[in-house]
C-alpha positions in Angstrom: 51.0 68.4 140.5 50.5 65.6 143.0 47.0 64.8 141.7 48.4 64.8 138.1 51.2 62.4 138.9 49.6 59.8 141.1 46.6 57.5 141.2 46.0 57.8 137.4 44.3 55.0 135.4 46.5 53.6 132.6 45.9 53.2 128.9 46.1 49.7 127.4 49.1 49.2 125.2 48.4 48.3 121.5 48.5 44.6 120.7 50.0 43.0 117.6 52.6 40.6 116.3 56.1 40.2 117.6 57.4 43.2 115.7 54.3 45.3 116.1 55.1 49.0 116.2 53.7 50.7 119.3 51.3 53.4 118.5 52.7 56.8 119.6 50.8 58.3 122.5 47.9 60.5 121.6 48.8 64.1 120.9 46.9 66.4 123.1 44.3 68.2 121.1 44.7 71.5 122.9 46.5 73.9 120.6 48.2 75.4 123.7 50.4 72.3 123.8 51.8 73.1 120.4 52.4 76.7 121.4 54.2 75.6 124.6 56.4 73.4 122.5 57.3 76.2 120.2 57.8 78.6 123.1 60.2 76.2 124.8 62.1 75.6 121.5 62.4 79.4 121.0 63.5 79.8 124.6 66.3 77.2 124.3 67.5 78.9 121.1 67.4 82.4 122.4 69.2 81.6 125.7 71.9 79.5 124.0 72.4 82.0 121.3 72.5 84.9 123.8 75.2 83.2 125.9 77.3 82.4 122.8 77.0 86.0 121.4 77.6 87.4 124.9 80.8 85.4 125.1 81.7 86.7 121.6 80.9 90.3 122.5 82.9 90.2 125.7 85.9 88.6 124.0 85.6 85.4 126.0 85.2 83.1 122.9 88.8 82.3 122.0 91.0 80.8 119.3 90.9 77.6 121.2 88.3 76.4 120.3 86.0 78.7 118.4 88.7 79.8 116.1 89.8 76.3 115.3 86.3 75.1 114.4 85.7 78.3 112.4 88.8 77.6 110.2 87.8 74.0 109.8 84.2 74.7 108.7 85.4 77.4 106.4 87.7 74.9 104.7 84.7 72.6 104.3 82.9 75.5 102.7 85.7 75.8 100.2 85.3 72.0 99.4 88.6 71.2 101.2 89.5 69.0 104.1 89.0 70.7 107.5 92.3 72.4 108.4 93.0 74.9 111.1 96.3 76.9 111.2 95.6 77.8 114.8 95.5 74.1 115.9 98.2 72.9 113.5 100.9 75.6 114.2 100.5 75.7 117.9 100.6 71.9 118.3 103.3 71.5 115.7 101.3 69.4 113.2 102.7 69.2 109.7 101.4 71.7 107.1 98.1 70.7 105.6 97.2 68.4 108.5 93.5 67.7 108.5 91.5 68.0 111.8 90.1 64.6 110.8 93.4 63.3 112.1 92.8 65.0 115.4 89.1 64.1 116.1 86.7 62.2 113.9 84.1 64.9 113.3 82.8 64.7 109.7 79.4 65.9 110.8 80.9 69.4 110.9 80.7 69.4 107.1 77.0 69.8 107.4 77.6 73.4 108.5 79.6 74.3 105.4 76.6 75.7 103.4 75.9 78.2 106.2 79.3 79.8 105.4 78.2 80.4 101.9 75.5 82.7 103.4 77.6 84.3 106.2 81.3 83.7 106.5 81.7 84.5 110.2 82.5 82.5 113.4 79.2 83.7 114.8 77.5 81.4 112.3 78.7 78.5 114.4 77.4 80.0 117.6 73.9 80.4 116.1 74.0 77.0 114.4 74.9 75.3 117.7 72.0 77.2 119.5 69.7 75.9 116.7 70.9 72.4 117.0 70.4 72.4 120.8 67.0 73.9 120.4 66.0 71.2 117.9 66.2 68.8 120.8 63.3 70.4 122.6 60.5 68.8 120.6 62.4 65.5 120.7 62.6 65.6 124.5 58.9 66.3 124.6 58.3 63.3 122.4 60.5 61.1 124.6 58.4 62.2 127.7 55.2 61.2 125.9 56.6 57.8 125.1 57.8 57.3 128.6 54.4 58.3 130.1 52.4 56.6 127.4 50.2 54.7 129.9 49.3 57.9 131.9 46.3 60.1 131.3 46.7 63.1 128.9 47.1 65.6 131.7 50.1 63.7 133.1 51.6 63.3 129.6 51.3 67.0 129.0 52.9 68.0 132.2 55.8 65.5 131.8 56.4 66.8 128.3 56.4 70.4 129.5 58.6 69.7 132.4 61.1 67.6 130.4 61.2 70.3 127.7 61.8 73.1 130.2 64.6 71.2 132.0 66.3 70.4 128.7 65.9 73.9 127.2 67.6 75.5 130.2 70.0 72.6 130.9 73.2 73.8 132.5 75.4 71.6 130.2 73.9 73.3 127.1 74.4 76.7 128.7 78.0 76.0 129.5 78.7 74.7 126.0 77.0 77.7 124.4 79.1 80.1 126.5 82.3 78.3 125.6 81.8 79.0 121.9 81.3 76.0 119.7 82.2 72.3 119.8 81.3 69.1 118.0 78.8 68.3 120.8 76.4 70.6 118.8 75.6 67.5 116.7 76.0 64.9 119.3 73.1 66.3 121.4 70.3 66.1 118.8 71.6 62.9 117.2 71.6 61.2 120.6 68.1 62.4 121.4 66.7 61.3 118.0 68.4 57.9 118.4 66.7 57.4 121.8 63.3 58.7 120.7 63.1 56.5 117.6 64.0 53.5 119.7 61.3 54.3 122.2 58.9 54.6 119.2 60.0 51.2 118.0 61.2 52.7 114.7 64.3 50.6 114.7 65.6 51.4 111.3 65.4 55.2 112.0 67.1 54.6 115.4 70.0 52.8 113.6 70.3 55.7 111.2 70.6 58.3 113.9 73.1 56.0 115.7 75.2 55.9 112.6 75.1 59.7 112.3 76.0 60.0 116.0 79.2 58.1 115.2 80.2 61.0 112.9 80.0 63.6 115.7 83.1 62.3 117.5 85.2 59.1 117.6 84.1 57.9 121.0 80.3 58.1 120.2 80.5 54.5 119.0 80.8 53.5 122.6 77.6 55.3 123.4 76.0 53.5 120.4 77.2 50.2 121.6 75.7 50.7 125.1 72.5 51.8 123.5 72.4 48.7 121.4 72.5 46.6 124.6 69.7 48.5 126.2 67.6 48.3 123.0 68.2 44.6 122.5 67.1 43.8 126.0 64.0 46.0 125.8 63.0 44.7 122.4 63.5 41.1 123.5 61.2 41.6 126.5 58.6 43.3 124.2 58.8 40.4 121.7 60.2 42.6 118.9 62.5 40.5 116.9 63.5 43.4 114.6 64.4 45.6 117.6 66.4 42.8 119.2 68.4 42.3 116.0 68.9 46.0 115.6 70.1 46.3 119.2 72.6 43.4 118.8 73.9 44.9 115.6 74.4 48.3 117.2 76.0 46.8 120.3 78.6 45.2 118.0 79.0 47.9 115.4 79.3 50.9 117.7 82.5 49.9 119.5 83.8 48.5 116.3 83.4 51.8 114.5 85.2 53.6 117.4 88.0 51.0 117.3 88.4 51.4 113.5 88.3 55.2 113.6 90.7 55.5 116.6 93.0 52.7 115.5 93.1 53.2 111.8 91.3 56.2 110.3 92.7 58.9 112.6 96.3 57.6 112.2 95.7 57.3 108.4 94.9 61.0 108.4 98.1 61.8 110.2 97.1 61.6 113.8 100.0 60.6 116.0 99.5 57.3 117.9 98.5 57.9 121.5 98.3 61.6 121.2 95.2 61.9 123.4 96.0 59.0 125.7 95.3 60.5 129.1 95.3 57.4 131.3 98.9 57.1 132.5 97.8 55.9 135.9 96.3 52.8 134.2 99.1 52.2 131.7 101.3 53.6 129.0 98.9 52.6 126.2 95.6 50.7 125.9 97.2 47.3 125.9 99.3 48.1 129.0 96.3 49.6 130.7 94.2 46.5 130.0 96.9 44.2 131.4 97.2 46.4 134.5 93.4 46.4 135.1 93.2 42.7 134.7 95.9 42.1 137.3 95.0 44.9 139.7 91.3 45.9 139.0 91.3 48.2 142.1 93.4 50.7 140.2 90.1 51.7 138.4 88.6 52.8 141.6 91.7 54.6 142.8 92.0 56.5 139.5 88.3 57.3 139.5 88.3 59.0 143.0 91.7 60.7 142.9 91.8 63.7 143.1 88.5 64.2 144.9 87.3 66.7 142.4 86.3 63.7 140.2 83.9 62.6 142.9 82.5 66.1 143.2 82.0 66.1 139.4 79.9 62.9 139.5 77.9 64.3 142.4 77.2 67.5 140.5 76.3 65.8 137.3 73.9 63.2 138.8 72.8 65.4 141.7 71.5 68.1 139.5 68.8 65.7 138.4 68.2 64.3 141.9 69.9 61.0 141.0 67.0 60.1 138.8 69.2 58.9 135.8 70.4 56.0 138.0 66.9 54.5 137.9 66.9 53.7 134.2 68.9 51.3 132.0 69.4 54.3 129.6 72.0 55.5 132.1 74.3 52.8 130.7 74.9 55.0 127.7 76.5 57.6 130.0 79.0 55.2 131.5 81.6 55.2 128.8 81.6 59.0 128.7 81.9 59.3 132.5 84.6 56.7 132.6 86.6 58.6 130.0 86.6 61.6 132.4 87.0 60.1 135.9 89.8 57.8 134.7 91.6 60.6 132.9 94.8 62.3 134.0 93.9 65.4 132.1 92.5 68.1 134.5 90.5 69.7 131.8 88.1 66.7 132.0 87.2 67.2 135.6 85.4 70.6 136.0 81.7 71.0 135.0 82.1 74.3 133.2 83.3 72.9 129.9 81.4 71.4 127.0 81.9 67.7 128.0 78.7 67.5 130.1 76.6 68.4 127.0 77.4 65.0 125.6 75.7 63.5 128.7 72.7 65.7 128.9 70.4 63.9 126.4 71.2 60.6 128.1 70.7 61.8 131.6 67.5 63.6 130.9 65.9 60.7 129.0 66.9 58.3 131.8 65.3 60.7 134.3 62.0 60.8 132.5 62.0 57.1 132.2 62.6 56.7 135.9 59.8 59.2 136.8 57.5 57.2 134.4 58.3 53.9 136.1 57.7 55.4 139.6 54.4 56.8 138.4 53.4 53.4 136.9 54.0 51.8 140.3 51.7 54.3 141.9 54.6 55.9 143.7 54.3 59.7 144.3 56.7 61.3 141.9 56.0 64.9 142.9 58.9 65.1 145.3 61.4 63.6 142.8 60.1 65.8 139.9 60.2 69.0 142.0 63.6 68.2 143.4 65.1 67.6 140.0 63.5 70.8 138.7 64.8 72.9 141.5 68.3 71.4 141.4 68.7 71.6 137.6 67.3 75.2 137.7 69.7 76.2 140.4 72.6 74.8 138.4 71.4 76.6 135.3 71.2 79.9 137.1 74.7 79.4 138.6 76.4 78.3 135.4 74.7 80.3 132.8 71.5 82.3 133.3 73.0 84.7 135.8 75.6 85.8 133.3 72.8 87.1 131.0 71.7 89.7 133.5 75.1 90.9 134.5 76.0 94.0 132.4 79.7 93.5 133.0 79.6 90.1 131.2 78.2 91.8 128.1 81.3 93.9 127.5 85.1 93.2 127.3 87.1 93.6 130.5 89.4 96.6 130.4 92.5 94.5 129.5 90.7 93.1 126.5 89.1 96.2 125.0 92.2 97.4 123.2 92.5 94.1 121.4 89.5 94.7 119.3 90.7 98.2 118.3 94.2 96.9 117.4 92.8 93.9 115.4 90.9 96.4 113.2 94.2 97.9 112.1 95.5 94.7 110.7 95.0 94.5 106.9 93.1 91.7 105.2 95.1 88.8 104.0 98.0 89.4 106.5 99.8 86.7 108.4 99.1 87.2 112.1 100.2 85.9 115.5 97.4 87.0 117.8 96.4 86.8 121.4 94.2 83.8 121.8 91.4 86.1 123.0 91.2 88.0 119.8 92.0 85.3 117.3 88.4 84.5 116.3 87.9 88.1 115.2 90.7 87.6 112.6 90.0 84.1 111.2 87.6 85.3 108.5 90.0 87.8 106.9 93.6 86.9 107.8 95.9 83.9 108.1 96.0 83.9 111.9 97.6 81.6 114.4 97.7 82.2 118.2 100.8 83.8 119.7 102.6 81.2 121.8 106.1 80.5 123.2 107.6 80.1 119.7 108.0 83.0 117.2 106.3 82.1 113.9 107.5 84.9 111.7 104.1 86.6 111.0 103.7 90.0 109.5 101.8 91.2 112.5 101.8 90.3 116.2 99.1 91.3 118.6 99.7 90.6 122.2 98.9 91.8 125.8 101.7 92.5 128.3 99.8 93.0 131.6 97.5 90.0 131.7 98.4 86.4 131.1 97.0 84.8 128.0 96.9 81.2 126.9 99.3 79.5 126.3 101.9 81.6 128.0 102.9 80.7 131.5 103.3 84.3 132.7 103.1 87.9 131.6 106.9 88.0 131.8 107.0 85.5 128.9 104.7 87.8 126.9 106.9 90.9 127.6 110.0 88.9 126.7 108.4 87.9 123.4 107.6 91.5 122.5 111.1 92.6 123.5 112.6 89.9 121.3 110.6 90.9 118.3 111.3 94.6 118.7 115.0 93.8 118.7 114.7 91.8 115.5 112.9 93.5 112.7 109.5 94.4 114.3 108.2 97.9 115.0 105.6 98.9 117.5 102.7 100.5 115.5 100.1 100.8 118.2 99.8 100.3 121.9 97.3 101.0 124.6 96.7 99.8 128.2 99.0 96.9 128.0 98.1 95.8 124.4 100.8 96.0 121.8 100.5 95.7 118.0 103.8 94.9 116.2 104.5 95.0 112.4 107.4 93.3 110.8 109.2 96.1 108.9 112.5 94.4 108.3 111.9 90.7 107.2 115.6 90.3 106.5 116.3 90.2 110.2 115.9 86.7 111.6 114.1 86.3 114.9 115.9 83.8 117.1 113.9 80.7 117.8 111.5 81.2 114.9 109.9 78.0 113.7 107.0 76.9 111.6 106.0 73.2 111.5 107.4 71.3 108.6 106.6 68.0 106.9 108.6 66.1 109.6 107.3 68.1 112.5 106.4 66.1 115.7 103.1 67.1 117.3 103.3 68.2 120.9 100.6 68.1 123.6 99.5 71.0 125.5 101.0 71.6 129.0 98.0 72.0 131.3 98.3 74.9 133.8 98.5 73.9 137.4 95.3 75.7 138.4 93.1 73.7 135.9 91.0 71.0 137.5 91.5 72.2 141.0 88.1 73.8 141.2 84.9 72.2 139.9 83.4 75.5 138.9 86.6 77.4 137.9 85.8 79.3 134.6 
């Protein structure tokens, strides 16, 4: 490894005009290189799909969020706006509210045709695994661009190492285990934007940047940061087209996010400030800006309090041996990291959710660029490369790979097993209030919402009594709910090991407190349990 990554003669770069497109690095002629690329792509897909299906099989994929995205994509498949009764009813959104008023995720519509083939939540799990795996050949291409001046052996090893670290990246494993999220599109779109920029294919880079903006409303900030990096690099290379493209993206990206957040989402019914989680900075963006301008130190105070935020940054950057900090590409990660360290929402602080997958393409690309620059300076990169490989592999084992070899993680825990049996007793087309754990098993054939603290008047209610389930605060609340329903028109039709299935046999009896959101309903935010965010690795 040391001989391959040090003291290597370099290749001359192609010459040409100001906008000359750099020739891509030579592809290794050895057919084994292609086979390794295919193998790494297959490995990424199989591992991510296995973790997602394991979570499904063990009843760990829940209504929040797999059930929500399943209902949304199913609506797209029926040529309707993306709607989710699970999301809308629980958070008291008006009937018919579109998820485009919650988050700007039109890219999800691309998955609708898959539901014409298999109408099942597992379609999303497999699609996400495929989208993640599609990034492997792109990462390998990025490595070849970064090491374009090195000899073929170095290029090959960089591509293999980069592809392996990406394929088994702990952020992808976490996201796969947690079901499905819009990050499934953000990962390949970000990689393709970065790769096309490195190839000096500026029009294609701008196209992928535009598509990235359809993955989530804040991706325009990433595009804006990328535009700055691209403009500076193109200017230094004498590429006028690249400089113009970069400036355009630097301006258009933040503008798109501003328009989407400030106009489009409210126009789709999203309540103003619904996701504002920066109360320490101010009551709203304007107040926060004024506060920061008059007391800029508040940013540092918010970023390091509580200390778990510092631990989060240390984990994210440390798992790649701090290599991302050596490349300007790291600038793209700054908006996403700032969103989390400045946030008051404890859900943003651990490293076991899907948020880190947004960062993974950026951090890995920046790491490869740093290694390439060290190599070009004749610095020994073996230590850095090995350290990054060891640390990222250890994180992957701790946060994902170890689950695949644990038999107990392939089957439901004893408290969850009866849920699947009871769910099978519910007839198709029924209205259901279901335990959040079992909700995704019912979305394809029933009108299901999750059981919460408010009765919704459903025909069937499926709930546990001995183990707390989201969003109840305690098992006492769950038992009280069941007792209330039994006293007001519901009958217990099945029960086993703390799981109860109720059927509404007397609809004429009103259940106290029953409410379904109406046209004038005011959306409510989720109350975060006190134990969330206290532990960096709490699953």
